[in-house]
N, CA, C and O atoms as a Tripos MOL2 file, in Angstrom:
@<TRIPOS>MOLECULE
protein
  180   179    45     0     0
PROTEIN
NO_CHARGES

@<TRIPOS>ATOM
      1 N         -28.2750   21.8990   -4.4830 N.3       1 MET1
      2 CA        -26.8770   21.3760   -5.2920 C.3       1 MET1
      3 C         -26.5030   20.7780   -3.7590 C.2       1 MET1
      4 O         -26.8520   21.1640   -2.6440 O.2       1 MET1
      5 N         -25.4150   19.3770   -4.3110 N.am      2 ARG2
      6 CA        -25.3020   18.8120   -3.4540 C.3       2 ARG2
      7 C         -24.1450   19.0970   -2.7960 C.2       2 ARG2
      8 O         -23.4590   19.3890   -3.7760 O.2       2 ARG2
      9 N         -23.0700   19.2920   -1.4090 N.am      3 CYS3
     10 CA        -22.1690   19.3030   -1.2640 C.3       3 CYS3
     11 C         -20.6310   18.2290   -1.0310 C.2       3 CYS3
     12 O         -20.4730   17.1550   -0.4510 O.2       3 CYS3
     13 N         -19.7690   19.0600   -1.7270 N.am      4 ALA4
     14 CA        -18.5810   18.2640   -1.9210 C.3       4 ALA4
     15 C         -17.7420   17.8930   -0.8160 C.2       4 ALA4
     16 O         -16.5310   17.7340   -0.9750 O.2       4 ALA4
     17 N         -18.3670   17.7300    0.4100 N.am      5 TRP5
     18 CA        -17.8510   16.8450    1.7690 C.3       5 TRP5
     19 C         -18.7170   16.2200    1.8170 C.2       5 TRP5
     20 O         -19.6950   16.3750    1.0850 O.2       5 TRP5
     21 N         -18.5760   15.0620    2.9620 N.am      6 SER6
     22 CA        -19.6520   14.2620    3.4810 C.3       6 SER6
     23 C         -19.0730   14.5860    5.3530 C.2       6 SER6
     24 O         -18.1890   15.1120    6.0280 O.2       6 SER6
     25 N         -20.3040   13.8390    5.4250 N.am      7 ARG7
     26 CA        -19.9970   13.7420    7.0270 C.3       7 ARG7
     27 C         -19.9900   12.0040    7.3690 C.2       7 ARG7
     28 O         -20.0980   11.4980    8.4850 O.2       7 ARG7
     29 N         -19.8770   11.5030    6.4480 N.am      8 ARG8
     30 CA        -19.6200    9.7300    6.7430 C.3       8 ARG8
     31 C         -18.6030    9.5470    7.8610 C.2       8 ARG8
     32 O         -17.9780   10.4400    8.4330 O.2       8 ARG8
     33 N         -18.5510    8.3960    8.0460 N.am      9 LYS9
     34 CA        -17.3770    7.7910    8.8060 C.3       9 LYS9
     35 C         -16.8250    6.9590    7.7800 C.2       9 LYS9
     36 O         -17.3640    6.2670    6.9160 O.2       9 LYS9
     37 N         -15.1820    7.2630    8.1780 N.am     10 LYS10
     38 CA        -14.2200    6.8610    7.0770 C.3      10 LYS10
     39 C         -14.7140    5.0560    7.3310 C.2      10 LYS10
     40 O         -15.0770    4.7470    8.4660 O.2      10 LYS10
     41 N         -14.6910    3.9400    6.2000 N.am     11 ILE11
     42 CA        -14.5830    2.7700    7.1020 C.3      11 ILE11
     43 C         -13.3050    1.9260    6.7880 C.2      11 ILE11
     44 O         -13.0110    1.6130    5.6340 O.2      11 ILE11
     45 N         -12.5540    1.5730    7.8910 N.am     12 ARG12
     46 CA        -11.0410    0.7650    7.4790 C.3      12 ARG12
     47 C         -11.1760   -0.3140    7.1310 C.2      12 ARG12
     48 O         -11.9480   -0.8890    7.8980 O.2      12 ARG12
     49 N         -10.7200   -1.1400    6.1040 N.am     13 THR13
     50 CA        -11.2950   -2.3850    5.9890 C.3      13 THR13
     51 C          -9.7990   -3.5240    6.9950 C.2      13 THR13
     52 O          -9.7130   -4.6660    7.4480 O.2      13 THR13
     53 N          -8.9660   -2.3680    6.8960 N.am     14 THR14
     54 CA         -7.4720   -3.2400    7.4910 C.3      14 THR14
     55 C          -6.8000   -2.8380    8.6800 C.2      14 THR14
     56 O          -6.4430   -1.6600    8.6670 O.2      14 THR14
     57 N          -6.6330   -3.2420    9.3150 N.am     15 ILE15
     58 CA         -6.0830   -3.0750   10.6980 C.3      15 ILE15
     59 C          -4.6510   -3.3870   10.9600 C.2      15 ILE15
     60 O          -4.3360   -4.5730   10.8570 O.2      15 ILE15
     61 N          -3.8690   -2.6570   11.2320 N.am     16 ARG16
     62 CA         -2.2280   -3.7670   11.1430 C.3      16 ARG16
     63 C          -2.5070   -3.6930   13.0020 C.2      16 ARG16
     64 O          -3.1270   -2.9600   13.7730 O.2      16 ARG16
     65 N          -1.5430   -5.0550   13.1130 N.am     17 ASP17
     66 CA         -1.8180   -5.5200   14.5680 C.3      17 ASP17
     67 C          -0.0620   -5.7110   14.3380 C.2      17 ASP17
     68 O           0.3870   -6.3710   13.4010 O.2      17 ASP17
     69 N           0.8630   -4.9730   15.4220 N.am     18 ASP18
     70 CA          1.9990   -4.9020   14.9550 C.3      18 ASP18
     71 C           2.7430   -5.5470   16.3360 C.2      18 ASP18
     72 O           3.8100   -5.1050   16.7610 O.2      18 ASP18
     73 N           1.9570   -6.7370   17.0030 N.am     19 GLY19
     74 CA          2.1150   -7.6280   17.7380 C.3      19 GLY19
     75 C           2.6010   -9.3070   17.1000 C.2      19 GLY19
     76 O           3.1990  -10.2240   17.6620 O.2      19 GLY19
     77 N           2.0190   -9.1790   15.6570 N.am     20 HIS20
     78 CA          2.7360  -10.2810   14.6620 C.3      20 HIS20
     79 C           3.8770   -9.4250   13.5650 C.2      20 HIS20
     80 O           4.0380   -8.3360   13.0150 O.2      20 HIS20
     81 N           4.5220  -10.8300   13.7150 N.am     21 GLU21
     82 CA          5.8620  -10.2480   12.5380 C.3      21 GLU21
     83 C           5.1910  -10.7040   11.4610 C.2      21 GLU21
     84 O           4.0900  -11.2470   11.3810 O.2      21 GLU21
     85 N           6.1940  -10.3420   10.4330 N.am     22 ARG22
     86 CA          5.4970  -10.3170    9.1930 C.3      22 ARG22
     87 C           5.9620  -11.3920    8.4290 C.2      22 ARG22
     88 O           6.5110  -12.3520    8.9680 O.2      22 ARG22
     89 N           5.7990  -11.3200    7.2880 N.am     23 ALA23
     90 CA          6.1580  -13.0090    6.0400 C.3      23 ALA23
     91 C           7.4690  -12.4880    5.5180 C.2      23 ALA23
     92 O           7.7450  -11.3280    5.2120 O.2      23 ALA23
     93 N           8.2520  -13.6010    5.4720 N.am     24 ASP24
     94 CA          9.7620  -13.1740    4.6770 C.3      24 ASP24
     95 C           9.0490  -13.2840    3.2840 C.2      24 ASP24
     96 O           8.1050  -13.9190    2.8140 O.2      24 ASP24
     97 N           9.8790  -12.4410    2.8920 N.am     25 ASP25
     98 CA          9.6750  -12.0150    1.2110 C.3      25 ASP25
     99 C          10.4530  -13.4980   -0.1050 C.2      25 ASP25
    100 O          11.5410  -13.7500   -0.6240 O.2      25 ASP25
    101 N           9.3380  -13.9600   -0.0950 N.am     26 LEU26
    102 CA          9.9510  -15.9860   -0.3770 C.3      26 LEU26
    103 C           9.8380  -15.2040   -1.8880 C.2      26 LEU26
    104 O           9.8760  -16.2810   -2.4830 O.2      26 LEU26
    105 N           9.7310  -14.2150   -2.9950 N.am     27 LEU27
    106 CA          9.8470  -13.8130   -4.2510 C.3      27 LEU27
    107 C          10.9750  -13.4260   -4.4890 C.2      27 LEU27
    108 O          11.3070  -13.2650   -5.6630 O.2      27 LEU27
    109 N          12.0770  -13.1110   -3.1970 N.am     28 GLN28
    110 CA         13.2690  -11.9310   -3.3860 C.3      28 GLN28
    111 C          12.9990  -10.4770   -4.3480 C.2      28 GLN28
    112 O          13.7350   -9.9230   -5.1650 O.2      28 GLN28
    113 N          11.9940  -10.2320   -3.9970 N.am     29 ARG29
    114 CA         12.2590   -8.8940   -4.9720 C.3      29 ARG29
    115 C          12.7680   -7.8920   -4.7940 C.2      29 ARG29
    116 O          12.5420   -7.1780   -3.8160 O.2      29 ARG29
    117 N          13.6200   -7.6150   -5.7750 N.am     30 ASP30
    118 CA         14.3780   -6.1860   -5.7990 C.3      30 ASP30
    119 C          13.9990   -4.9260   -5.8990 C.2      30 ASP30
    120 O          14.5600   -4.4230   -6.8730 O.2      30 ASP30
    121 N          13.5130   -4.3970   -5.5120 N.am     31 PHE31
    122 CA         13.1130   -3.0610   -6.0470 C.3      31 PHE31
    123 C          14.1500   -1.5130   -5.9500 C.2      31 PHE31
    124 O          13.8180   -0.3480   -5.7300 O.2      31 PHE31
    125 N          15.5210   -2.1540   -6.2290 N.am     32 SER32
    126 CA         16.0330   -1.1240   -5.9990 C.3      32 SER32
    127 C          16.7350   -0.8240   -7.3030 C.2      32 SER32
    128 O          16.7340   -1.6970   -8.1700 O.2      32 SER32
    129 N          17.2870    0.2430   -7.5020 N.am     33 ALA33
    130 CA         17.4150    1.0880   -8.8070 C.3      33 ALA33
    131 C          18.6900    2.1770   -8.3190 C.2      33 ALA33
    132 O          18.7120    2.8880   -7.3140 O.2      33 ALA33
    133 N          19.9140    2.0150   -9.5930 N.am     34 SER34
    134 CA         20.5480    2.8540   -9.5680 C.3      34 SER34
    135 C          20.2650    3.9380  -10.0310 C.2      34 SER34
    136 O          21.1940    4.6780   -9.7080 O.2      34 SER34
    137 N          19.2530    4.7090  -10.8220 N.am     35 GLY35
    138 CA         19.3540    5.8760  -11.6170 C.3      35 GLY35
    139 C          17.9490    5.6720  -11.6480 C.2      35 GLY35
    140 O          17.4470    4.5630  -11.4630 O.2      35 GLY35
    141 N          17.0050    7.1700  -11.9780 N.am     36 PRO36
    142 CA         15.6760    6.9800  -12.2250 C.3      36 PRO36
    143 C          15.0940    6.4940  -13.2250 C.2      36 PRO36
    144 O          15.6390    6.3810  -14.3230 O.2      36 PRO36
    145 N          13.6890    6.0820  -12.9210 N.am     37 ASN37
    146 CA         13.5990    5.6690  -14.5010 C.3      37 ASN37
    147 C          13.7540    4.6570  -14.6340 C.2      37 ASN37
    148 O          13.0570    4.4060  -15.6170 O.2      37 ASN37
    149 N          14.4280    3.3580  -14.1900 N.am     38 GLU38
    150 CA         15.0070    2.5820  -14.1880 C.3      38 GLU38
    151 C          14.2790    1.3400  -13.8980 C.2      38 GLU38
    152 O          14.3180    0.3440  -14.6190 O.2      38 GLU38
    153 N          13.5920    1.4520  -12.7710 N.am     39 ARG39
    154 CA         12.0370    0.1520  -12.5340 C.3      39 ARG39
    155 C          11.1490    0.8590  -11.9870 C.2      39 ARG39
    156 O          11.1830    1.6460  -11.0420 O.2      39 ARG39
    157 N          10.2040    0.4470  -12.7870 N.am     40 TRP40
    158 CA          8.4410    0.8380  -12.0650 C.3      40 TRP40
    159 C           7.9300   -0.6260  -11.7030 C.2      40 TRP40
    160 O           8.3680   -1.7590  -11.9040 O.2      40 TRP40
    161 N           6.6130   -0.0020  -10.9690 N.am     41 VAL41
    162 CA          6.1620   -0.8770  -10.0160 C.3      41 VAL41
    163 C           4.8610   -0.6180  -10.0580 C.2      41 VAL41
    164 O           4.4960    0.5470   -9.9010 O.2      41 VAL41
    165 N           3.8250   -1.7470  -10.2990 N.am     42 ALA42
    166 CA          2.8900   -1.6250  -10.0140 C.3      42 ALA42
    167 C           1.6450   -2.1820   -8.9360 C.2      42 ALA42
    168 O           2.0800   -3.1330   -8.2850 O.2      42 ALA42
    169 N           0.4150   -1.8860   -8.6300 N.am     43 ASP43
    170 CA          0.3090   -3.2050   -7.5100 C.3      43 ASP43
    171 C          -1.5250   -2.9350   -7.9980 C.2      43 ASP43
    172 O          -2.1950   -1.9590   -7.6620 O.2      43 ASP43
    173 N          -2.0010   -4.1130   -8.8560 N.am     44 PHE44
    174 CA         -3.1560   -4.5910   -8.8540 C.3      44 PHE44
    175 C          -3.5550   -5.3010   -7.9450 C.2      44 PHE44
    176 O          -3.1970   -6.4750   -8.0420 O.2      44 PHE44
    177 N          -4.3700   -4.9620   -6.8010 N.am     45 THR45
    178 CA         -4.7690   -5.7080   -5.7230 C.3      45 THR45
    179 C          -6.6930   -4.7680   -5.7500 C.2      45 THR45
    180 O          -7.5460   -5.0820   -4.9200 O.2      45 THR45
@<TRIPOS>BOND
     1     1     2 1
     2     2     3 1
     3     3     4 2
     4     3     5 am
     5     5     6 1
     6     6     7 1
     7     7     8 2
     8     7     9 am
     9     9    10 1
    10    10    11 1
    11    11    12 2
    12    11    13 am
    13    13    14 1
    14    14    15 1
    15    15    16 2
    16    15    17 am
    17    17    18 1
    18    18    19 1
    19    19    20 2
    20    19    21 am
    21    21    22 1
    22    22    23 1
    23    23    24 2
    24    23    25 am
    25    25    26 1
    26    26    27 1
    27    27    28 2
    28    27    29 am
    29    29    30 1
    30    30    31 1
    31    31    32 2
    32    31    33 am
    33    33    34 1
    34    34    35 1
    35    35    36 2
    36    35    37 am
    37    37    38 1
    38    38    39 1
    39    39    40 2
    40    39    41 am
    41    41    42 1
    42    42    43 1
    43    43    44 2
    44    43    45 am
    45    45    46 1
    46    46    47 1
    47    47    48 2
    48    47    49 am
    49    49    50 1
    50    50    51 1
    51    51    52 2
    52    51    53 am
    53    53    54 1
    54    54    55 1
    55    55    56 2
    56    55    57 am
    57    57    58 1
    58    58    59 1
    59    59    60 2
    60    59    61 am
    61    61    62 1
    62    62    63 1
    63    63    64 2
    64    63    65 am
    65    65    66 1
    66    66    67 1
    67    67    68 2
    68    67    69 am
    69    69    70 1
    70    70    71 1
    71    71    72 2
    72    71    73 am
    73    73    74 1
    74    74    75 1
    75    75    76 2
    76    75    77 am
    77    77    78 1
    78    78    79 1
    79    79    80 2
    80    79    81 am
    81    81    82 1
    82    82    83 1
    83    83    84 2
    84    83    85 am
    85    85    86 1
    86    86    87 1
    87    87    88 2
    88    87    89 am
    89    89    90 1
    90    90    91 1
    91    91    92 2
    92    91    93 am
    93    93    94 1
    94    94    95 1
    95    95    96 2
    96    95    97 am
    97    97    98 1
    98    98    99 1
    99    99   100 2
   100    99   101 am
   101   101   102 1
   102   102   103 1
   103   103   104 2
   104   103   105 am
   105   105   106 1
   106   106   107 1
   107   107   108 2
   108   107   109 am
   109   109   110 1
   110   110   111 1
   111   111   112 2
   112   111   113 am
   113   113   114 1
   114   114   115 1
   115   115   116 2
   116   115   117 am
   117   117   118 1
   118   118   119 1
   119   119   120 2
   120   119   121 am
   121   121   122 1
   122   122   123 1
   123   123   124 2
   124   123   125 am
   125   125   126 1
   126   126   127 1
   127   127   128 2
   128   127   129 am
   129   129   130 1
   130   130   131 1
   131   131   132 2
   132   131   133 am
   133   133   134 1
   134   134   135 1
   135   135   136 2
   136   135   137 am
   137   137   138 1
   138   138   139 1
   139   139   140 2
   140   139   141 am
   141   141   142 1
   142   142   143 1
   143   143   144 2
   144   143   145 am
   145   145   146 1
   146   146   147 1
   147   147   148 2
   148   147   149 am
   149   149   150 1
   150   150   151 1
   151   151   152 2
   152   151   153 am
   153   153   154 1
   154   154   155 1
   155   155   156 2
   156   155   157 am
   157   157   158 1
   158   158   159 1
   159   159   160 2
   160   159   161 am
   161   161   162 1
   162   162   163 1
   163   163   164 2
   164   163   165 am
   165   165   166 1
   166   166   167 1
   167   167   168 2
   168   167   169 am
   169   169   170 1
   170   170   171 1
   171   171   172 2
   172   171   173 am
   173   173   174 1
   174   174   175 1
   175   175   176 2
   176   175   177 am
   177   177   178 1
   178   178   179 1
   179   179   180 2
@<TRIPOS>SUBSTRUCTURE
     1 MET1         2 RESIDUE 1 A MET
     2 ARG2         6 RESIDUE 1 A ARG
     3 CYS3        10 RESIDUE 1 A CYS
     4 ALA4        14 RESIDUE 1 A ALA
     5 TRP5        18 RESIDUE 1 A TRP
     6 SER6        22 RESIDUE 1 A SER
     7 ARG7        26 RESIDUE 1 A ARG
     8 ARG8        30 RESIDUE 1 A ARG
     9 LYS9        34 RESIDUE 1 A LYS
    10 LYS10       38 RESIDUE 1 A LYS
    11 ILE11       42 RESIDUE 1 A ILE
    12 ARG12       46 RESIDUE 1 A ARG
    13 THR13       50 RESIDUE 1 A THR
    14 THR14       54 RESIDUE 1 A THR
    15 ILE15       58 RESIDUE 1 A ILE
    16 ARG16       62 RESIDUE 1 A ARG
    17 ASP17       66 RESIDUE 1 A ASP
    18 ASP18       70 RESIDUE 1 A ASP
    19 GLY19       74 RESIDUE 1 A GLY
    20 HIS20       78 RESIDUE 1 A HIS
    21 GLU21       82 RESIDUE 1 A GLU
    22 ARG22       86 RESIDUE 1 A ARG
    23 ALA23       90 RESIDUE 1 A ALA
    24 ASP24       94 RESIDUE 1 A ASP
    25 ASP25       98 RESIDUE 1 A ASP
    26 LEU26      102 RESIDUE 1 A LEU
    27 LEU27      106 RESIDUE 1 A LEU
    28 GLN28      110 RESIDUE 1 A GLN
    29 ARG29      114 RESIDUE 1 A ARG
    30 ASP30      118 RESIDUE 1 A ASP
    31 PHE31      122 RESIDUE 1 A PHE
    32 SER32      126 RESIDUE 1 A SER
    33 ALA33      130 RESIDUE 1 A ALA
    34 SER34      134 RESIDUE 1 A SER
    35 GLY35      138 RESIDUE 1 A GLY
    36 PRO36      142 RESIDUE 1 A PRO
    37 ASN37      146 RESIDUE 1 A ASN
    38 GLU38      150 RESIDUE 1 A GLU
    39 ARG39      154 RESIDUE 1 A ARG
    40 TRP40      158 RESIDUE 1 A TRP
    41 VAL41      162 RESIDUE 1 A VAL
    42 ALA42      166 RESIDUE 1 A ALA
    43 ASP43      170 RESIDUE 1 A ASP
    44 PHE44      174 RESIDUE 1 A PHE
    45 THR45      178 RESIDUE 1 A THR
């Protein structure tokens, strides 16, 4: 019988560096909504 948990170390592939400035939003995305269920967003990365 296998255990539901693992002792493996979690691998972090991306580590944020707070010393760098973030890129500007060139697409001028607007995620604000005036009410619930007005806009939906998905990320396929």
